[in-house]
C-alpha positions in Angstrom: 132.7 -14.6 157.4 133.0 -11.1 158.7 136.8 -11.4 158.8 136.8 -12.6 155.2 134.7 -9.6 154.2 137.1 -7.2 156.0 140.0 -8.9 154.2 138.4 -8.4 150.8 137.7 -4.7 151.6 141.3 -4.1 152.8 142.6 -5.9 149.7 140.5 -3.7 147.5 141.8 -0.6 149.2 145.4 -1.8 148.8 144.8 -2.4 145.1 143.4 1.1 144.6 146.4 2.6 146.5 149.0 0.7 144.6 151.1 3.0 142.4 154.4 1.3 141.7 154.9 -2.0 139.8 156.2 -3.7 143.1 153.1 -2.7 145.0 150.8 -4.0 142.2 152.8 -7.3 142.1 152.6 -7.8 145.9 148.8 -7.0 146.0 148.3 -9.6 143.2 150.4 -12.1 145.2 148.3 -11.5 148.3 145.1 -12.1 146.3 146.5 -15.3 144.7 147.8 -16.5 148.1 144.5 -15.9 149.8 142.9 -18.0 147.1 145.4 -20.9 147.7 144.8 -20.5 151.5 141.0 -21.0 151.0 141.6 -24.0 148.7 144.0 -25.8 151.1 141.8 -25.1 154.1 138.8 -26.5 152.3 140.8 -29.6 151.3 141.9 -30.2 154.9 138.3 -29.8 156.2 137.1 -32.4 153.7 139.9 -34.8 154.7 139.0 -34.5 158.4 135.4 -35.1 157.7 136.1 -38.0 155.5 138.7 -39.9 157.7 137.3 -38.7 161.1 141.0 -38.2 162.1 142.1 -35.2 164.1 144.4 -32.6 162.5 148.1 -32.9 163.1 149.1 -29.4 164.2 152.7 -30.3 163.7 152.0 -30.5 160.0 150.2 -27.1 160.1 153.2 -25.6 161.9 155.5 -26.7 159.1 153.3 -25.6 156.2 150.2 -23.6 157.2 148.1 -22.4 154.2 148.1 -18.8 155.4 151.8 -18.6 154.6 151.0 -17.7 151.0 149.3 -14.5 152.3 151.7 -13.6 155.1 154.8 -13.4 153.0 153.2 -11.2 150.4 151.8 -8.9 153.1 155.2 -8.5 154.6 156.7 -7.6 151.2 153.9 -5.1 150.6 154.4 -3.6 154.0 158.2 -3.2 153.4 157.6 -1.6 150.0 154.9 0.8 151.3 157.1 1.8 154.3 160.0 2.6 151.9 157.7 4.6 149.7 156.4 6.6 152.7 160.0 7.3 153.8 161.0 8.5 150.3 157.9 10.7 150.2 158.6 12.2 153.6 162.2 13.0 152.5 161.0 14.6 149.3 158.5 16.7 151.2 161.2 17.8 153.6 163.4 18.8 150.6 160.6 20.7 149.0 159.8 22.5 152.3 163.5 23.4 152.7 163.6 24.8 149.2 160.4 26.7 149.7 161.7 28.3 153.0 164.9 29.2 151.1 162.9 30.8 148.3 160.8 32.8 150.7 163.9 34.1 152.4 165.5 35.1 149.1 162.3 36.7 148.0 161.9 38.6 151.2 165.5 39.9 150.9 165.8 40.2 147.1 162.3 41.4 146.3 162.6 44.9 147.9 166.1 45.3 146.5 165.0 44.2 143.0 162.0 46.6 143.2 164.4 49.5 144.1 166.7 48.6 141.2 163.8 48.2 138.7 162.3 51.5 139.8 165.6 53.2 139.5 166.0 51.8 135.9 162.5 52.9 134.9 163.1 56.3 136.3 166.3 56.6 134.4 164.7 55.5 131.2 161.8 57.9 131.7 164.1 60.7 132.4 166.1 60.0 129.2 162.8 59.8 127.2 161.7 63.2 128.6 165.1 64.7 127.8 164.9 63.4 124.3 161.3 64.7 123.9 162.5 68.0 125.2 165.2 68.1 122.5 162.6 67.3 119.8 160.3 70.0 121.2 163.2 72.5 121.1 163.9 71.5 117.5 160.3 71.9 116.5 160.1 75.3 118.2 163.2 76.5 116.4 161.8 75.3 113.1 158.5 77.1 113.7 160.1 80.4 114.6 163.8 81.1 114.3 163.4 84.0 116.7 161.9 81.9 119.5 163.8 82.1 122.7 166.1 79.1 123.4 164.6 76.2 125.2 166.7 74.7 128.0 166.8 70.9 128.4 167.4 69.7 132.0 169.0 66.3 132.8 166.4 65.6 135.5 163.5 65.5 133.0 161.3 68.2 134.6 157.8 67.4 133.5 156.6 70.9 134.4 159.2 72.5 132.2 158.4 70.1 129.4 154.7 71.0 129.7 155.6 74.7 129.3 157.6 73.8 126.2 154.7 71.9 124.7 152.3 74.7 125.4 154.6 77.1 123.6 154.9 74.7 120.6 151.1 74.4 120.5 150.7 78.1 120.4 153.3 78.5 117.6 151.7 75.6 115.7 148.3 77.4 116.0 149.9 80.6 114.7 151.6 78.9 111.8 148.4 77.0 110.9 146.4 80.2 110.9 149.1 81.8 108.7 149.0 78.9 106.3 145.2 79.0 106.1 145.3 82.7 105.4 147.9 82.1 102.6 145.7 79.3 101.2 142.7 81.7 101.2 144.8 84.3 99.4 146.0 81.7 96.8 142.3 80.6 96.3 141.3 84.2 95.8 144.1 84.7 93.3 143.0 81.6 91.5 139.5 82.9 91.4 140.6 86.2 90.1 142.7 84.4 87.5 139.7 82.4 86.5 137.6 85.5 86.2 140.3 87.1 84.0 140.3 84.0 81.8 136.5 84.2 81.7 136.5 87.8 80.8 139.1 87.3 78.0 137.1 84.3 76.7 133.8 86.2 76.8 135.4 89.2 75.1 136.8 87.0 72.3 133.7 84.9 71.8 131.4 87.9 71.8 133.5 90.4 69.9 133.9 88.3 66.7 130.1 87.7 66.1 129.3 91.3 67.0 132.0 92.6 64.6 130.4 90.6 61.8 126.9 91.9 62.6 128.2 95.4 63.0 129.9 95.5 59.6 126.8 94.2 57.9 124.5 96.7 59.6 126.9 99.6 59.0 127.1 98.7 55.3 123.3 98.7 55.1 123.1 102.1 56.9 125.5 103.9 54.7 123.9 106.8 52.8 125.3 105.9 49.5 124.1 102.3 49.8 120.4 102.0 49.9 120.3 98.2 49.3 118.5 96.3 52.0 120.1 93.4 53.7 120.1 90.4 51.5 119.1 86.9 52.5 122.8 85.9 52.8 123.4 88.8 55.1 120.5 87.9 57.3 121.7 84.3 57.4 125.1 85.5 58.5 123.5 87.7 61.2 121.3 84.8 62.4 124.3 82.5 62.6 126.3 85.0 64.6 123.4 85.6 66.9 123.1 81.8 67.4 126.8 81.6 68.1 126.4 84.3 70.7 123.5 82.5 72.3 125.5 79.3 72.5 128.4 81.1 74.1 126.1 82.7 76.7 124.3 79.4 77.4 127.7 77.7 77.9 128.7 80.2 80.5 125.3 79.9 82.2 125.6 76.1 82.3 129.0 76.3 83.8 127.9 78.8 86.4 124.8 76.9 87.4 124.3 73.4 86.0 120.6 72.4 86.3 119.7 69.5 88.5 119.3 66.3 86.5 115.8 64.9 86.0 116.6 61.2 86.2 114.5 58.4 85.0 115.3 54.9 83.8 116.2 54.9 80.1 117.6 52.6 77.5 121.0 54.2 76.7 120.7 52.9 73.1 118.0 55.5 72.5 120.2 58.3 74.0 123.1 57.2 71.7 120.8 57.2 68.6 119.5 60.7 69.5 123.1 62.1 69.9 124.2 60.5 66.6 121.2 62.0 64.8 122.1 65.5 66.1 125.6 65.4 64.5 124.8 63.3 61.5 124.6 66.2 59.1 127.9 67.7 60.1 129.6 64.2 60.0 128.3 63.6 56.5 129.7 67.0 55.4 133.1 66.2 56.8 133.1 62.6 55.5 133.2 61.0 58.9 131.7 57.6 59.6 130.1 57.2 63.0 129.9 53.5 64.0 128.1 52.2 67.1 128.9 48.9 68.8 126.5 48.0 71.5 124.7 45.1 73.1 121.7 43.6 71.4 119.6 43.9 74.7 118.6 47.2 76.3 121.2 48.8 78.5 119.2 50.5 81.3 120.4 53.3 83.5 118.8 56.0 85.7 119.9 59.2 84.0 118.8 62.6 82.7 118.4 61.8 79.0 118.9 65.4 77.8 122.0 66.0 79.8 123.6 62.7 78.8 122.8 63.4 75.2 124.4 66.8 75.6 127.6 65.1 76.9 127.6 62.6 73.9 127.1 65.4 71.4 129.9 67.4 73.0 132.2 64.4 72.7 131.2 63.7 69.2 131.7 67.3 68.1 135.2 67.2 69.6 135.8 64.1 67.6 134.6 65.8 64.4 136.7 68.9 65.2 139.7 66.5 65.4 139.0 65.0 61.9 138.2 67.9 59.6 139.2 65.9 56.5 137.3 62.7 57.3 137.8 59.7 59.5 135.9 57.4 61.8 134.2 57.8 65.1 133.1 54.9 67.3 130.6 54.7 70.1 130.9 51.6 72.2 128.2 50.7 74.8 128.5 47.7 77.0 127.8 46.3 80.4 130.6 45.8 83.0 130.8 43.5 86.0 129.4 44.9 89.2 126.2 46.5 87.8 128.2 49.1 85.8 128.0 50.2 82.2 130.6 51.8 79.9 130.0 54.3 77.2 133.1 55.1 75.1 133.6 57.6 72.3 136.7 57.1 70.1 138.0 58.7 67.0 140.8 58.3 64.5 142.1 61.8 64.8 145.6 63.0 66.0 144.7 62.1 69.6 145.3 64.1 72.8 148.1 66.6 72.7 150.5 66.5 75.7 150.3 70.3 76.2 146.6 70.0 77.1 146.8 66.6 78.7 147.1 67.7 82.3 144.3 70.2 82.2 141.8 68.6 79.9 138.8 69.0 82.2 139.9 72.4 83.6 137.5 75.2 82.8 138.7 77.5 79.9 141.4 75.1 78.8 141.1 74.6 75.1 143.4 74.2 72.0 140.7 75.3 69.6 140.9 78.9 68.3 137.2 79.4 68.8 136.6 77.2 71.9 135.6 78.4 75.3 137.1 75.4 77.1 133.9 74.7 79.0 132.5 71.7 77.1 134.5 68.9 78.8 134.4 70.6 82.2 130.6 70.7 82.1 130.4 67.2 80.7 132.5 65.9 83.6 130.3 67.6 86.1 127.2 66.1 84.5 128.6 62.6 84.6 129.8 63.0 88.2 126.4 64.2 89.3 125.0 61.0 87.9 127.3 59.0 90.1 129.7 58.1 87.3 133.1 59.1 86.0 134.5 60.6 82.7 138.1 59.9 81.7 140.1 60.4 78.6 142.8 58.2 77.1 144.4 57.0 73.9 143.6 53.8 72.1 145.8 51.7 69.7 144.0 53.2 66.7 145.9 56.4 67.4 143.0 58.7 68.3 141.4 59.9 71.5 139.1 57.8 73.7 136.7 59.2 76.2 135.2 56.7 78.6 132.0 57.2 80.6 131.3 54.8 83.5 127.8 54.9 85.0 125.8 52.7 87.4 123.4 50.4 85.7 119.7 50.5 86.7 118.8 47.0 85.5 121.4 44.5 84.3 121.1 43.6 80.6 120.4 39.9 79.8 123.6 38.0 79.3 124.4 35.5 76.7 123.3 37.7 73.7 125.8 38.6 71.0 126.7 42.3 70.6 125.0 44.2 67.9 127.0 46.2 65.3 125.2 49.2 64.0 126.8 51.4 61.4 125.4 54.9 61.0 126.4 56.0 57.5 127.6 59.7 57.7 128.8 60.0 54.2 132.3 58.5 53.8 131.4 54.9 53.3 133.5 51.9 54.6 133.4 50.1 57.9 135.5 49.9 60.9 138.4 47.5 61.0 137.6 44.2 62.8 138.3 44.6 66.5 139.1 48.3 66.2 136.9 49.1 69.2 137.3 45.9 71.1 137.2 46.3 74.8 140.6 46.4 76.3 142.3 47.7 73.1 141.2 51.3 73.3 142.5 52.2 76.8 146.1 53.2 77.1 147.7 55.8 79.4 144.9 57.9 80.9 145.4 61.5 79.9 143.3 64.6 79.3 142.4 66.3 76.1 
């Protein structure tokens, strides 16, 4: 029984160790042969017990049941021995190759390291030489009188450091000279602006004062004892008001007051601005038409300053249409919590001569303008976190567009409301004249 257990254990080990198809076949043959051996041995035992005859050992010598196992074991032993011999030969070949590789590495490694180091040194030397040439070129560009810079073939790092230090020094001198020139240019621009301001002040103040002076001198003449008439006083009052507006414009440009912001419905600001220019628009025969959303459009703004901007844009539109026309105010929400407020007119549009400096102080095409209105308006909008731009729309006139951040998004899904403020000329705007997307062309200045 113990021998049989040992046989099964060894058979299991042989099955686990089998790797090739022949080994698996012979292990299976051993297992099958052992089964046949046990079956024939049991049959012989039963026959002896049944017949009570002794076993004929000559028969067993010719065909013993164990032969099924022995033959397969011999075949497995032969295959395993051949496999061990092949493995030993492969191991010897690998060992030989490893020894050869170690020898080659021991001999070629130092030699390869020397060659690689030499190549790196050569490449670094060339790079240093090329850098030296560039440093020399930069030095010559910075100062034509700079002493010549020599470039050595060995790539001397110390010499290169001296070159770089010299270049740094020259760059610092050039940068300081450029900054000094920029300061001089800025000073010249400031003086030019002061000159323009003085000329504008002289022009804007002299004309009203001349009118007042003539009226007062006429009243003071000895041969003219008539007091100033009501018309004369109205002229004087108008000229004084004009002087006041001119001075206030310069004060606003010099020191714009900080905006007092609060959340407002911009529809109310639009209505207020339209009311302020309604009388002049009616006199000139200009229709002012407002297109805006039916719901409130809320923004955190200074209502007075924003109204000032709108009034300035509307007055510019009226100045561009002295013989009548139409002005449009378009108020709408944009994606991303933004709102758009556009002022358009049907005048001649923006002239190319003023386009590039539309928002520059003192730039104006009007004979009586100071050129500060649009500059101040742009500063007001930018202090509100928005932008003011100018363009032309397909209707042929100018289009000024204000973009501001919205405080509370207006409800969606409501149709826009079309309000027409009758300013005296009658008629309505053509359908789609102020549609979004049609009024923006090339962005220019006015």
